[in-house]
FIKOLZA-1660 file (N, C-alpha, C; in steps of 0.1 Angstrom, whole numbers, plus 5000, padded with zeros to 4 digits):
% residues 259
   i   px   py   pz ch aa at
   1 4399 2786 5728  A  M  N
   1 4388 2794 5733  A  M CA
   1 4390 2807 5723  A  M  C
   2 4376 2812 5719  A  I  N
   2 4374 2824 5713  A  I CA
   2 4382 2834 5718  A  I  C
   3 4393 2843 5712  A  P  N
   3 4398 2855 5721  A  P CA
   3 4390 2868 5723  A  P  C
   4 4389 2873 5735  A  V  N
   4 4379 2884 5738  A  V CA
   4 4385 2896 5739  A  V  C
   5 4384 2908 5729  A  L  N
   5 4393 2919 5730  A  L CA
   5 4383 2930 5733  A  L  C
   6 4387 2935 5745  A  S  N
   6 4379 2951 5748  A  S CA
   6 4389 2957 5744  A  S  C
   7 4379 2972 5739  A  F  N
   7 4389 2985 5735  A  F CA
   7 4381 2996 5737  A  F  C
   8 4391 3005 5737  A  D  N
   8 4388 3019 5741  A  D CA
   8 4396 3031 5733  A  D  C
   9 4391 3041 5730  A  I  N
   9 4401 3051 5720  A  I CA
   9 4398 3065 5730  A  I  C
  10 4408 3074 5725  A  E  N
  10 4408 3085 5733  A  E CA
  10 4411 3095 5722  A  E  C
  11 4404 3103 5720  A  T  N
  11 4404 3115 5708  A  T CA
  11 4405 3131 5715  A  T  C
  12 4414 3137 5705  A  I  N
  12 4414 3151 5704  A  I CA
  12 4406 3159 5691  A  I  C
  13 4405 3171 5696  A  P  N
  13 4399 3176 5679  A  P CA
  13 4409 3175 5670  A  P  C
  14 4404 3175 5659  A  D  N
  14 4413 3172 5648  A  D CA
  14 4414 3186 5641  A  D  C
  15 4424 3192 5649  A  I  N
  15 4427 3207 5646  A  I CA
  15 4430 3209 5631  A  I  C
  16 4439 3203 5623  A  A  N
  16 4440 3203 5609  A  A CA
  16 4429 3204 5602  A  A  C
  17 4421 3194 5601  A  G  N
  17 4407 3191 5596  A  G CA
  17 4396 3207 5600  A  G  C
  18 4399 3212 5610  A  I  N
  18 4389 3223 5615  A  I CA
  18 4397 3237 5610  A  I  C
  19 4408 3237 5602  A  R  N
  19 4414 3245 5598  A  R CA
  19 4410 3246 5584  A  R  C
  20 4410 3234 5576  A  V  N
  20 4405 3233 5567  A  V CA
  20 4391 3236 5561  A  V  C
  21 4384 3229 5570  A  L  N
  21 4367 3228 5566  A  L CA
  21 4364 3244 5571  A  L  C
  22 4371 3252 5577  A  H  N
  22 4366 3268 5579  A  H CA
  22 4376 3278 5577  A  H  C
  23 4387 3270 5570  A  E  N
  23 4394 3284 5563  A  E CA
  23 4399 3292 5571  A  E  C
  24 4407 3285 5584  A  L  N
  24 4409 3294 5597  A  L CA
  24 4426 3299 5592  A  L  C
  25 4426 3311 5597  A  P  N
  25 4441 3320 5594  A  P CA
  25 4451 3308 5602  A  P  C
  26 4464 3308 5595  A  A  N
  26 4477 3300 5603  A  A CA
  26 4478 3307 5613  A  A  C
  27 4477 3322 5617  A  T  N
  27 4478 3326 5629  A  T CA
  27 4470 3320 5641  A  T  C
  28 4462 3316 5640  A  L  N
  28 4453 3311 5651  A  L CA
  28 4463 3298 5656  A  L  C
  29 4460 3297 5669  A  S  N
  29 4469 3285 5677  A  S CA
  29 4460 3275 5678  A  S  C
  30 4465 3262 5680  A  D  N
  30 4455 3251 5678  A  D CA
  30 4446 3252 5693  A  D  C
  31 4450 3259 5700  A  S  N
  31 4441 3260 5714  A  S CA
  31 4427 3268 5708  A  S  C
  32 4430 3277 5702  A  E  N
  32 4423 3288 5694  A  E CA
  32 4412 3283 5687  A  E  C
  33 4418 3273 5676  A  V  N
  33 4413 3267 5667  A  V CA
  33 4400 3258 5673  A  V  C
  34 4406 3251 5683  A  A  N
  34 4398 3241 5689  A  A CA
  34 4386 3249 5699  A  A  C
  35 4387 3263 5702  A  E  N
  35 4376 3268 5711  A  E CA
  35 4369 3274 5701  A  E  C
  36 4370 3277 5688  A  F  N
  36 4364 3281 5678  A  F CA
  36 4354 3270 5676  A  F  C
  37 4360 3258 5673  A  A  N
  37 4350 3245 5670  A  A CA
  37 4341 3242 5678  A  A  C
  38 4346 3243 5693  A  F  N
  38 4338 3241 5705  A  F CA
  38 4325 3252 5704  A  F  C
  39 4329 3266 5703  A  Q  N
  39 4319 3276 5701  A  Q CA
  39 4309 3271 5692  A  Q  C
  40 4309 3269 5679  A  K  N
  40 4302 3265 5670  A  K CA
  40 4293 3255 5676  A  K  C
  41 4301 3244 5677  A  Q  N
  41 4292 3233 5682  A  Q CA
  41 4284 3237 5695  A  Q  C
  42 4287 3243 5703  A  R  N
  42 4277 3247 5715  A  R CA
  42 4264 3257 5710  A  R  C
  43 4269 3265 5699  A  A  N
  43 4256 3274 5696  A  A CA
  43 4248 3264 5686  A  A  C
  44 4251 3255 5684  A  K  N
  44 4245 3244 5675  A  K CA
  44 4234 3235 5684  A  K  C
  45 4242 3230 5692  A  N  N
  45 4232 3219 5700  A  N CA
  45 4234 3220 5715  A  N  C
  46 4244 3231 5720  A  G  N
  46 4245 3233 5734  A  G CA
  46 4255 3225 5741  A  G  C
  47 4262 3218 5731  A  S  N
  47 4275 3208 5737  A  S CA
  47 4285 3211 5732  A  S  C
  48 4298 3210 5738  A  D  N
  48 4313 3208 5734  A  D CA
  48 4315 3199 5722  A  D  C
  49 4306 3186 5724  A  F  N
  49 4313 3176 5719  A  F CA
  49 4311 3174 5701  A  F  C
  50 4323 3175 5694  A  L  N
  50 4325 3174 5681  A  L CA
  50 4319 3165 5676  A  L  C
  51 4314 3166 5662  A  P  N
  51 4313 3155 5652  A  P CA
  51 4324 3143 5654  A  P  C
  52 4318 3132 5650  A  H  N
  52 4330 3121 5651  A  H CA
  52 4335 3120 5640  A  H  C
  53 4335 3125 5631  A  H  N
  53 4343 3129 5620  A  H CA
  53 4357 3139 5621  A  H  C
  54 4354 3146 5633  A  L  N
  54 4365 3156 5636  A  L CA
  54 4373 3152 5649  A  L  C
  55 4371 3140 5654  A  Q  N
  55 4379 3135 5665  A  Q CA
  55 4389 3128 5661  A  Q  C
  56 4401 3133 5663  A  R  N
  56 4417 3125 5659  A  R CA
  56 4420 3116 5672  A  R  C
  57 4421 3105 5665  A  V  N
  57 4420 3092 5677  A  V CA
  57 4439 3092 5679  A  V  C
  58 4442 3095 5692  A  V  N
  58 4453 3095 5697  A  V CA
  58 4459 3082 5707  A  V  C
  59 4450 3074 5709  A  V  N
  59 4452 3063 5715  A  V CA
  59 4441 3052 5716  A  V  C
  60 4443 3040 5713  A  I  N
  60 4434 3030 5712  A  I CA
  60 4442 3019 5720  A  I  C
  61 4434 3017 5735  A  S  N
  61 4440 3008 5742  A  S CA
  61 4429 2995 5738  A  S  C
  62 4437 2985 5745  A  C  N
  62 4432 2971 5743  A  C CA
  62 4436 2961 5755  A  C  C
  63 4425 2950 5757  A  A  N
  63 4431 2939 5767  A  A CA
  63 4422 2931 5759  A  A  C
  64 4434 2919 5759  A  L  N
  64 4431 2908 5750  A  L CA
  64 4429 2894 5759  A  L  C
  65 4421 2884 5758  A  H  N
  65 4419 2874 5770  A  H CA
  65 4419 2863 5759  A  H  C
  66 4429 2852 5756  A  G  N
  66 4429 2841 5750  A  G CA
  66 4435 2830 5752  A  G  C
  67 4440 2822 5743  A  D  N
  67 4447 2810 5751  A  D CA
  67 4460 2813 5755  A  D  C
  68 4465 2822 5754  A  D  N
  68 4478 2830 5756  A  D CA
  68 4480 2837 5771  A  D  C
  69 4466 2838 5776  A  G  N
  69 4462 2845 5786  A  G CA
  69 4458 2856 5786  A  G  C
  70 4461 2871 5793  A  F  N
  70 4457 2882 5794  A  F CA
  70 4465 2891 5791  A  F  C
  71 4464 2903 5782  A  K  N
  71 4472 2912 5784  A  K CA
  71 4466 2926 5778  A  K  C
  72 4474 2937 5782  A  V  N
  72 4466 2951 5782  A  V CA
  72 4480 2959 5773  A  V  C
  73 4476 2965 5763  A  W  N
  73 4486 2972 5757  A  W CA
  73 4478 2984 5749  A  W  C
  74 4486 2993 5745  A  S  N
  74 4480 3008 5740  A  S CA
  74 4488 3010 5725  A  S  C
  75 4481 3012 5715  A  L  N
  75 4487 3020 5703  A  L CA
  75 4481 3035 5703  A  L  C
  76 4494 3041 5703  A  A  N
  76 4494 3057 5709  A  A CA
  76 4504 3066 5701  A  A  C
  77 4501 3079 5700  A  E  N
  77 4510 3087 5698  A  E CA
  77 4517 3089 5708  A  E  C
  78 4532 3096 5707  A  P  N
  78 4538 3097 5696  A  P CA
  78 4544 3089 5689  A  P  C
  79 4544 3077 5694  A  K  N
  79 4552 3066 5688  A  K CA
  79 4544 3064 5672  A  K  C
  80 4534 3064 5672  A  S  N
  80 4527 3061 5661  A  S CA
  80 4516 3070 5654  A  S  C
  81 4512 3075 5641  A  G  N
  81 4505 3084 5638  A  G CA
  81 4493 3080 5639  A  G  C
  82 4480 3089 5635  A  E  N
  82 4465 3082 5635  A  E CA
  82 4465 3070 5627  A  E  C
  83 4471 3071 5614  A  G  N
  83 4466 3063 5603  A  G CA
  83 4469 3049 5608  A  G  C
  84 4485 3049 5612  A  D  N
  84 4492 3037 5617  A  D CA
  84 4482 3032 5630  A  D  C
  85 4479 3041 5639  A  I  N
  85 4473 3036 5649  A  I CA
  85 4459 3026 5648  A  I  C
  86 4453 3034 5638  A  I  N
  86 4440 3025 5635  A  I CA
  86 4440 3012 5626  A  I  C
  87 4454 3013 5617  A  Q  N
  87 4456 3004 5605  A  Q CA
  87 4456 2991 5615  A  Q  C
  88 4470 2992 5627  A  R  N
  88 4472 2983 5636  A  R CA
  88 4462 2977 5643  A  R  C
  89 4452 2984 5645  A  F  N
  89 4438 2979 5658  A  F CA
  89 4432 2967 5645  A  F  C
  90 4428 2974 5634  A  F  N
  90 4424 2964 5624  A  F CA
  90 4432 2951 5619  A  F  C
  91 4444 2952 5620  A  D  N
  91 4453 2943 5617  A  D CA
  91 4449 2934 5629  A  D  C
  92 4449 2936 5641  A  G  N
  92 4447 2928 5651  A  G CA
  92 4435 2917 5651  A  G  C
  93 4423 2925 5644  A  I  N
  93 4411 2922 5643  A  I CA
  93 4411 2908 5634  A  I  C
  94 4418 2911 5622  A  A  N
  94 4421 2901 5611  A  A CA
  94 4428 2893 5615  A  A  C
  95 4439 2893 5625  A  K  N
  95 4447 2881 5631  A  K CA
  95 4443 2872 5635  A  K  C
  96 4431 2879 5647  A  Y  N
  96 4423 2869 5657  A  Y CA
  96 4412 2867 5658  A  Y  C
  97 4403 2876 5648  A  T  N
  97 4391 2876 5647  A  T CA
  97 4385 2873 5660  A  T  C
  98 4387 2881 5668  A  P  N
  98 4378 2881 5684  A  P CA
  98 4367 2886 5685  A  P  C
  99 4361 2883 5698  A  Q  N
  99 4349 2886 5700  A  Q CA
  99 4355 2904 5706  A  Q  C
 100 4350 2913 5700  A  I  N
 100 4350 2927 5706  A  I CA
 100 4343 2933 5713  A  I  C
 101 4345 2937 5727  A  V  N
 101 4335 2942 5735  A  V CA
 101 4339 2958 5740  A  V  C
 102 4328 2964 5738  A  S  N
 102 4330 2981 5740  A  S CA
 102 4318 2984 5752  A  S  C
 103 4324 2996 5754  A  W  N
 103 4314 3004 5764  A  W CA
 103 4309 3017 5752  A  W  C
 104 4298 3018 5747  A  N  N
 104 4293 3027 5737  A  N CA
 104 4303 3027 5724  A  N  C
 105 4310 3017 5721  A  G  N
 105 4312 3012 5712  A  G CA
 105 4308 3018 5696  A  G  C
 106 4296 3012 5696  A  G  N
 106 4289 3012 5686  A  G CA
 106 4282 3030 5684  A  G  C
 107 4283 3037 5696  A  G  N
 107 4280 3049 5693  A  G CA
 107 4288 3060 5692  A  G  C
 108 4303 3056 5697  A  F  N
 108 4313 3066 5695  A  F CA
 108 4326 3060 5689  A  F  C
 109 4332 3049 5694  A  D  N
 109 4346 3044 5691  A  D CA
 109 4344 3039 5674  A  D  C
 110 4340 3030 5673  A  L  N
 110 4337 3025 5659  A  L CA
 110 4334 3034 5648  A  L  C
 111 4324 3042 5647  A  P  N
 111 4325 3051 5639  A  P CA
 111 4334 3059 5639  A  P  C
 112 4339 3067 5649  A  V  N
 112 4352 3076 5645  A  V CA
 112 4365 3067 5641  A  V  C
 113 4367 3054 5641  A  L  N
 113 4375 3047 5637  A  L CA
 113 4371 3043 5620  A  L  C
 114 4361 3045 5617  A  H  N
 114 4354 3044 5603  A  H CA
 114 4357 3055 5596  A  H  C
 115 4354 3068 5599  A  Y  N
 115 4356 3079 5594  A  Y CA
 115 4370 3083 5595  A  Y  C
 116 4377 3082 5605  A  R  N
 116 4392 3085 5606  A  R CA
 116 4402 3076 5594  A  R  C
 117 4397 3063 5596  A  G  N
 117 4402 3051 5588  A  G CA
 117 4400 3054 5573  A  G  C
 118 4387 3058 5571  A  L  N
 118 4387 3062 5555  A  L CA
 118 4398 3075 5550  A  L  C
 119 4397 3083 5560  A  M  N
 119 4405 3097 5560  A  M CA
 119 4423 3091 5555  A  M  C
 120 4427 3080 5562  A  H  N
 120 4439 3076 5562  A  H CA
 120 4440 3063 5551  A  H  C
 121 4431 3059 5547  A  G  N
 121 4433 3047 5534  A  G CA
 121 4434 3035 5544  A  G  C
 122 4432 3034 5555  A  V  N
 122 4432 3022 5561  A  V CA
 122 4423 3012 5554  A  V  C
 123 4427 2995 5555  A  T  N
 123 4423 2988 5548  A  T CA
 123 4418 2975 5559  A  T  C
 124 4404 2970 5559  A  A  N
 124 4398 2963 5570  A  A CA
 124 4390 2954 5566  A  A  C
 125 4394 2945 5555  A  P  N
 125 4385 2934 5550  A  P CA
 125 4381 2922 5557  A  P  C
 126 4386 2921 5570  A  R  N
 126 4381 2910 5578  A  R CA
 126 4368 2918 5586  A  R  C
 127 4371 2928 5592  A  Y  N
 127 4362 2936 5600  A  Y CA
 127 4351 2936 5593  A  Y  C
 128 4351 2942 5578  A  W  N
 128 4336 2950 5571  A  W CA
 128 4330 2937 5566  A  W  C
 129 4338 2924 5567  A  D  N
 129 4330 2911 5559  A  D CA
 129 4315 2909 5565  A  D  C
 130 4305 2908 5555  A  L  N
 130 4293 2907 5561  A  L CA
 130 4286 2893 5555  A  L  C
 131 4297 2885 5552  A  G  N
 131 4296 2871 5545  A  G CA
 131 4301 2868 5532  A  G  C
 132 4306 2881 5526  A  E  N
 132 4311 2877 5513  A  E CA
 132 4322 2868 5511  A  E  C
 133 4335 2869 5524  A  D  N
 133 4342 2861 5525  A  D CA
 133 4342 2847 5532  A  D  C
 134 4334 2852 5545  A  D  N
 134 4334 2840 5555  A  D CA
 134 4318 2840 5556  A  D  C
 135 4313 2828 5550  A  R  N
 135 4299 2826 5553  A  R CA
 135 4293 2827 5569  A  R  C
 136 4303 2825 5575  A  D  N
 136 4296 2825 5592  A  D CA
 136 4296 2842 5594  A  D  C
 137 4303 2848 5588  A  F  N
 137 4299 2864 5590  A  F CA
 137 4287 2869 5586  A  F  C
 138 4280 2861 5574  A  K  N
 138 4268 2867 5569  A  K CA
 138 4256 2866 5581  A  K  C
 139 4258 2856 5593  A  W  N
 139 4247 2858 5605  A  W CA
 139 4254 2863 5617  A  W  C
 140 4268 2864 5618  A  N  N
 140 4273 2872 5630  A  N CA
 140 4285 2880 5627  A  N  C
 141 4284 2891 5623  A  N  N
 141 4296 2902 5618  A  N CA
 141 4297 2910 5631  A  N  C
 142 4307 2921 5623  A  Y  N
 142 4313 2930 5633  A  Y CA
 142 4304 2943 5634  A  Y  C
 143 4297 2944 5622  A  I  N
 143 4288 2956 5617  A  I CA
 143 4272 2956 5623  A  I  C
 144 4267 2945 5622  A  S  N
 144 4253 2946 5622  A  S CA
 144 4250 2950 5639  A  S  C
 145 4238 2956 5642  A  R  N
 145 4237 2961 5657  A  R CA
 145 4234 2948 5665  A  R  C
 146 4226 2939 5660  A  Y  N
 146 4222 2929 5670  A  Y CA
 146 4228 2917 5668  A  Y  C
 147 4239 2917 5661  A  H  N
 147 4252 2906 5659  A  H CA
 147 4259 2909 5670  A  H  C
 148 4269 2895 5674  A  T  N
 148 4276 2897 5689  A  T CA
 148 4291 2897 5686  A  T  C
 149 4295 2894 5674  A  R  N
 149 4311 2897 5673  A  R CA
 149 4317 2909 5676  A  R  C
 150 4306 2920 5676  A  H  N
 150 4308 2932 5686  A  H CA
 150 4300 2932 5693  A  H  C
 151 4302 2933 5709  A  L  N
 151 4291 2935 5717  A  L CA
 151 4296 2948 5724  A  L  C
 152 4284 2956 5722  A  D  N
 152 4286 2969 5728  A  D CA
 152 4279 2968 5743  A  D  C
 153 4286 2964 5752  A  L  N
 153 4278 2962 5766  A  L CA
 153 4270 2971 5769  A  L  C
 154 4273 2986 5768  A  M  N
 154 4260 2998 5768  A  M CA
 154 4248 2996 5765  A  M  C
 155 4250 2996 5750  A  D  N
 155 4236 2992 5741  A  D CA
 155 4231 2982 5744  A  D  C
 156 4236 2970 5746  A  L  N
 156 4228 2959 5751  A  L CA
 156 4221 2960 5764  A  L  C
 157 4228 2961 5779  A  L  N
 157 4224 2963 5790  A  L CA
 157 4214 2974 5789  A  L  C
 158 4213 2983 5783  A  A  N
 158 4202 2994 5782  A  A CA
 158 4191 2990 5772  A  A  C
 159 4190 2976 5766  A  M  N
 159 4180 2973 5761  A  M CA
 159 4177 2981 5746  A  M  C
 160 4192 2989 5742  A  Y  N
 160 4190 2997 5729  A  Y CA
 160 4184 3009 5729  A  Y  C
 161 4182 3014 5742  A  Q  N
 161 4174 3026 5747  A  Q CA
 161 4182 3036 5755  A  Q  C
 162 4187 3047 5745  A  P  N
 162 4195 3058 5749  A  P CA
 162 4195 3063 5764  A  P  C
 163 4179 3066 5768  A  R  N
 163 4176 3067 5782  A  R CA
 163 4180 3061 5793  A  R  C
 164 4184 3046 5789  A  A  N
 164 4185 3035 5800  A  A CA
 164 4201 3034 5799  A  A  C
 165 4209 3044 5789  A  N  N
 165 4223 3041 5791  A  N CA
 165 4228 3045 5803  A  N  C
 166 4240 3036 5810  A  A  N
 166 4246 3039 5823  A  A CA
 166 4260 3040 5821  A  A  C
 167 4265 3050 5828  A  P  N
 167 4280 3057 5827  A  P CA
 167 4290 3044 5829  A  P  C
 168 4299 3039 5825  A  L  N
 168 4306 3026 5828  A  L CA
 168 4316 3031 5842  A  L  C
 169 4317 3040 5844  A  D  N
 169 4324 3049 5857  A  D CA
 169 4314 3042 5870  A  D  C
 170 4303 3049 5868  A  D  N
 170 4292 3044 5875  A  D CA
 170 4287 3029 5878  A  D  C
 171 4287 3021 5868  A  L  N
 171 4288 3008 5869  A  L CA
 171 4296 2998 5874  A  L  C
 172 4309 3004 5869  A  A  N
 172 4317 2995 5876  A  A CA
 172 4323 2995 5891  A  A  C
 173 4321 3009 5893  A  K  N
 173 4323 3014 5909  A  K CA
 173 4310 3006 5919  A  K  C
 174 4299 3006 5914  A  L  N
 174 4288 3000 5920  A  L CA
 174 4290 2984 5920  A  L  C
 175 4296 2981 5910  A  M  N
 175 4300 2966 5913  A  M CA
 175 4314 2964 5919  A  M  C
 176 4318 2972 5924  A  G  N
 176 4334 2970 5932  A  G CA
 176 4346 2971 5924  A  G  C
 177 4348 2975 5910  A  F  N
 177 4356 2978 5903  A  F CA
 177 4361 2989 5905  A  F  C
 178 4372 2994 5901  A  P  N
 178 4378 3006 5903  A  P CA
 178 4375 3017 5895  A  P  C
 179 4368 3017 5885  A  G  N
 179 4361 3026 5876  A  G CA
 179 4373 3034 5873  A  G  C
 180 4371 3049 5867  A  K  N
 180 4379 3057 5862  A  K CA
 180 4387 3064 5874  A  K  C
 181 4400 3066 5869  A  L  N
 181 4409 3071 5877  A  L CA
 181 4420 3080 5875  A  L  C
 182 4418 3094 5879  A  G  N
 182 4425 3108 5877  A  G CA
 182 4421 3113 5864  A  G  C
 183 4412 3108 5856  A  M  N
 183 4408 3118 5846  A  M CA
 183 4395 3111 5837  A  M  C
 184 4388 3118 5828  A  D  N
 184 4376 3111 5821  A  D CA
 184 4377 3117 5808  A  D  C
 185 4366 3116 5798  A  G  N
 185 4371 3122 5784  A  G CA
 185 4373 3135 5784  A  G  C
 186 4362 3144 5791  A  S  N
 186 4364 3156 5788  A  S CA
 186 4377 3162 5791  A  S  C
 187 4385 3158 5798  A  A  N
 187 4400 3163 5804  A  A CA
 187 4411 3158 5794  A  A  C
 188 4407 3150 5784  A  V  N
 188 4416 3146 5774  A  V CA
 188 4425 3157 5767  A  V  C
 189 4418 3167 5760  A  W  N
 189 4423 3176 5753  A  W CA
 189 4432 3185 5764  A  W  C
 190 4424 3187 5772  A  G  N
 190 4434 3196 5781  A  G CA
 190 4450 3188 5784  A  G  C
 191 4447 3174 5788  A  A  N
 191 4461 3168 5793  A  A CA
 191 4467 3166 5781  A  A  C
 192 4462 3162 5765  A  W  N
 192 4472 3164 5754  A  W CA
 192 4478 3180 5754  A  W  C
 193 4474 3188 5758  A  Q  N
 193 4480 3204 5752  A  Q CA
 193 4492 3207 5763  A  Q  C
 194 4488 3196 5775  A  A  N
 194 4499 3202 5784  A  A CA
 194 4508 3189 5783  A  A  C
 195 4508 3183 5772  A  G  N
 195 4519 3170 5769  A  G CA
 195 4519 3157 5778  A  G  C
 196 4506 3155 5783  A  Q  N
 196 4504 3143 5789  A  Q CA
 196 4499 3132 5784  A  Q  C
 197 4505 3129 5777  A  I  N
 197 4500 3116 5764  A  I CA
 197 4502 3106 5772  A  I  C
 198 4513 3099 5781  A  D  N
 198 4513 3090 5787  A  D CA
 198 4501 3087 5800  A  D  C
 199 4496 3102 5805  A  D  N
 199 4485 3099 5816  A  D CA
 199 4471 3095 5806  A  D  C
 200 4469 3100 5792  A  I  N
 200 4463 3098 5786  A  I CA
 200 4457 3080 5785  A  I  C
 201 4470 3076 5778  A  R  N
 201 4473 3061 5774  A  R CA
 201 4469 3055 5787  A  R  C
 202 4472 3058 5800  A  D  N
 202 4472 3051 5811  A  D CA
 202 4458 3051 5816  A  D  C
 203 4451 3062 5814  A  Y  N
 203 4438 3064 5818  A  Y CA
 203 4428 3055 5808  A  Y  C
 204 4434 3056 5795  A  C  N
 204 4428 3047 5785  A  C CA
 204 4426 3031 5789  A  C  C
 205 4440 3028 5793  A  E  N
 205 4440 3012 5795  A  E CA
 205 4432 3008 5807  A  E  C
 206 4433 3018 5816  A  T  N
 206 4422 3012 5827  A  T CA
 206 4408 3013 5826  A  T  C
 207 4401 3020 5813  A  D  N
 207 4390 3019 5810  A  D CA
 207 4388 3005 5804  A  D  C
 208 4398 3002 5795  A  V  N
 208 4392 2988 5791  A  V CA
 208 4394 2977 5797  A  V  C
 209 4403 2977 5806  A  V  N
 209 4401 2967 5820  A  V CA
 209 4387 2970 5826  A  V  C
 210 4384 2980 5829  A  N  N
 210 4371 2982 5838  A  N CA
 210 4359 2975 5827  A  N  C
 211 4360 2980 5814  A  T  N
 211 4350 2970 5805  A  T CA
 211 4351 2954 5803  A  T  C
 212 4364 2949 5805  A  Y  N
 212 4363 2937 5806  A  Y CA
 212 4360 2930 5818  A  Y  C
 213 4362 2936 5827  A  L  N
 213 4358 2933 5842  A  L CA
 213 4342 2932 5841  A  L  C
 214 4337 2943 5836  A  V  N
 214 4320 2945 5834  A  V CA
 214 4317 2929 5828  A  V  C
 215 4325 2929 5814  A  Y  N
 215 4319 2916 5805  A  Y CA
 215 4319 2904 5813  A  Y  C
 216 4330 2905 5822  A  L  N
 216 4330 2890 5827  A  L CA
 216 4321 2886 5838  A  L  C
 217 4317 2898 5843  A  R  N
 217 4303 2899 5852  A  R CA
 217 4291 2890 5843  A  R  C
 218 4290 2900 5832  A  F  N
 218 4278 2899 5823  A  F CA
 218 4278 2885 5817  A  F  C
 219 4291 2878 5813  A  Q  N
 219 4289 2866 5811  A  Q CA
 219 4286 2854 5820  A  Q  C
 220 4291 2857 5835  A  Q  N
 220 4283 2849 5846  A  Q CA
 220 4265 2851 5845  A  Q  C
 221 4263 2864 5841  A  M  N
 221 4248 2863 5846  A  M CA
 221 4243 2857 5836  A  M  C
 222 4246 2858 5820  A  R  N
 222 4237 2852 5811  A  R CA
 222 4242 2835 5809  A  R  C
 223 4250 2831 5822  A  G  N
 223 4252 2817 5822  A  G CA
 223 4264 2812 5813  A  G  C
 224 4269 2821 5806  A  H  N
 224 4282 2816 5796  A  H CA
 224 4296 2813 5806  A  H  C
 225 4297 2818 5817  A  L  N
 225 4305 2814 5827  A  L CA
 225 4301 2808 5840  A  L  C
 226 4310 2797 5847  A  T  N
 226 4302 2796 5860  A  T CA
 226 4310 2806 5871  A  T  C
 227 4303 2804 5881  A  K  N
 227 4310 2812 5893  A  K CA
 227 4327 2809 5893  A  K  C
 228 4329 2796 5895  A  N  N
 228 4343 2794 5895  A  N CA
 228 4352 2799 5879  A  N  C
 229 4346 2796 5873  A  A  N
 229 4353 2803 5860  A  A CA
 229 4356 2818 5859  A  A  C
 230 4346 2825 5864  A  H  N
 230 4345 2837 5864  A  H CA
 230 4356 2841 5875  A  H  C
 231 4356 2837 5884  A  D  N
 231 4367 2839 5896  A  D CA
 231 4382 2836 5893  A  D  C
 232 4380 2825 5883  A  A  N
 232 4395 2823 5879  A  A CA
 232 4400 2832 5868  A  A  C
 233 4392 2838 5859  A  A  N
 233 4391 2850 5848  A  A CA
 233 4398 2863 5857  A  A  C
 234 4392 2865 5868  A  I  N
 234 4393 2876 5876  A  I CA
 234 4408 2874 5882  A  I  C
 235 4412 2864 5889  A  E  N
 235 4427 2862 5893  A  E CA
 235 4435 2863 5884  A  E  C
 236 4431 2858 5871  A  T  N
 236 4446 2859 5859  A  T CA
 236 4446 2876 5855  A  T  C
 237 4436 2883 5855  A  I  N
 237 4437 2896 5858  A  I CA
 237 4445 2903 5867  A  I  C
 238 4442 2899 5879  A  R  N
 238 4449 2906 5891  A  R CA
 238 4463 2902 5891  A  R  C
 239 4466 2888 5887  A  Q  N
 239 4478 2886 5888  A  Q CA
 239 4487 2894 5875  A  Q  C
 240 4481 2895 5862  A  H  N
 240 4490 2902 5854  A  H CA
 240 4491 2917 5857  A  H  C
 241 4480 2923 5861  A  L  N
 241 4482 2934 5863  A  L CA
 241 4493 2938 5874  A  L  C
 242 4492 2929 5885  A  T  N
 242 4503 2931 5895  A  T CA
 242 4517 2930 5890  A  T  C
 243 4521 2918 5881  A  A  N
 243 4531 2919 5872  A  A CA
 243 4536 2928 5866  A  A  C
 244 4529 2937 5864  A  L  N
 244 4532 2947 5851  A  L CA
 244 4539 2959 5861  A  L  C
 245 4533 2960 5875  A  D  N
 245 4542 2965 5886  A  D CA
 245 4541 2983 5880  A  D  C
 246 4531 2989 5874  A  A  N
 246 4531 3002 5867  A  A CA
 246 4524 3013 5876  A  A  C
 247 4527 3023 5879  A  P  N
 247 4519 3036 5890  A  P CA
 247 4505 3030 5885  A  P  C
 248 4499 3031 5871  A  H  N
 248 4483 3033 5870  A  H CA
 248 4476 3020 5877  A  H  C
 249 4485 3007 5874  A  W  N
 249 4481 2997 5879  A  W CA
 249 4481 2994 5892  A  W  C
 250 4491 3000 5900  A  R  N
 250 4490 2999 5914  A  R CA
 250 4477 3007 5920  A  R  C
 251 4475 3019 5913  A  E  N
 251 4466 3026 5920  A  E CA
 251 4450 3017 5913  A  E  C
 252 4454 3009 5905  A  F  N
 252 4435 3006 5900  A  F CA
 252 4437 2994 5910  A  F  C
 253 4444 2987 5913  A  L  N
 253 4444 2973 5922  A  L CA
 253 4442 2980 5933  A  L  C
 254 4447 2992 5941  A  A  N
 254 4443 2995 5954  A  A CA
 254 4427 3000 5955  A  A  C
 255 4424 3003 5945  A  A  N
 255 4409 3008 5942  A  A CA
 255 4398 2997 5939  A  A  C
 256 4406 2987 5936  A  W  N
 256 4396 2971 5933  A  W CA
 256 4391 2965 5946  A  W  C
 257 4377 2966 5950  A  K  N
 257 4372 2964 5960  A  K CA
 257 4367 2948 5964  A  K  C
 258 4365 2944 5954  A  V  N
 258 4361 2931 5952  A  V CA
 258 4366 2920 5942  A  V  C
 259 4365 2909 5946  A  G  N
 259 4371 2895 5936  A  G CA
 259 4361 2896 5925  A  G  C
% end
């Protein structure tokens, strides 16, 4: 089978980059630098949301389903630095050539990985192949919006209309899946400042499993999975998460209302 990789990233403000771009004094704390950037962004467009290139990647979580079964893992600080995290993610794409699945990956996750990868000298020839090395990639690659090697579920289900976008948390819960547990993206910076990197990683991992569960239902909807195949895949995931026996997975399974 073609392996399927759902992924999600968590980011914090690029404090070092903001200091460089605005020539801020070293006497300012990281929190003051971040607040400076938030205020400038609010004055510009009314939102705290920083530009993609100023989002520092601290976690990439992945859920991979292939011939060897289902597994979930994270590439995260402090064990690895940002450049290593991003490089290892793209190395995994080169190794498996998976179908990659995201929720708003085209609008956020991948552009962030592109910009930050450039800054760190990351190489990703397989990911960027548009048919120069593999002719199959001319007709189906990771980059073109309407190709399916990268399936942005949010974008596709909304028919590429931003006004029709649905939050992953809402949709997952309406389908009986757990949705977000204990945190959302707006809380990541505060959790980082409090030293709660494990909580950020756990939250990101539950997000990629929610994404994969929605993907399975979509595959059933489009006729690529029978009801029996869908249910078997769901059971594989349940068994894997039960075997992990970690607090965030116990909470996740307890909140899971349907098969």
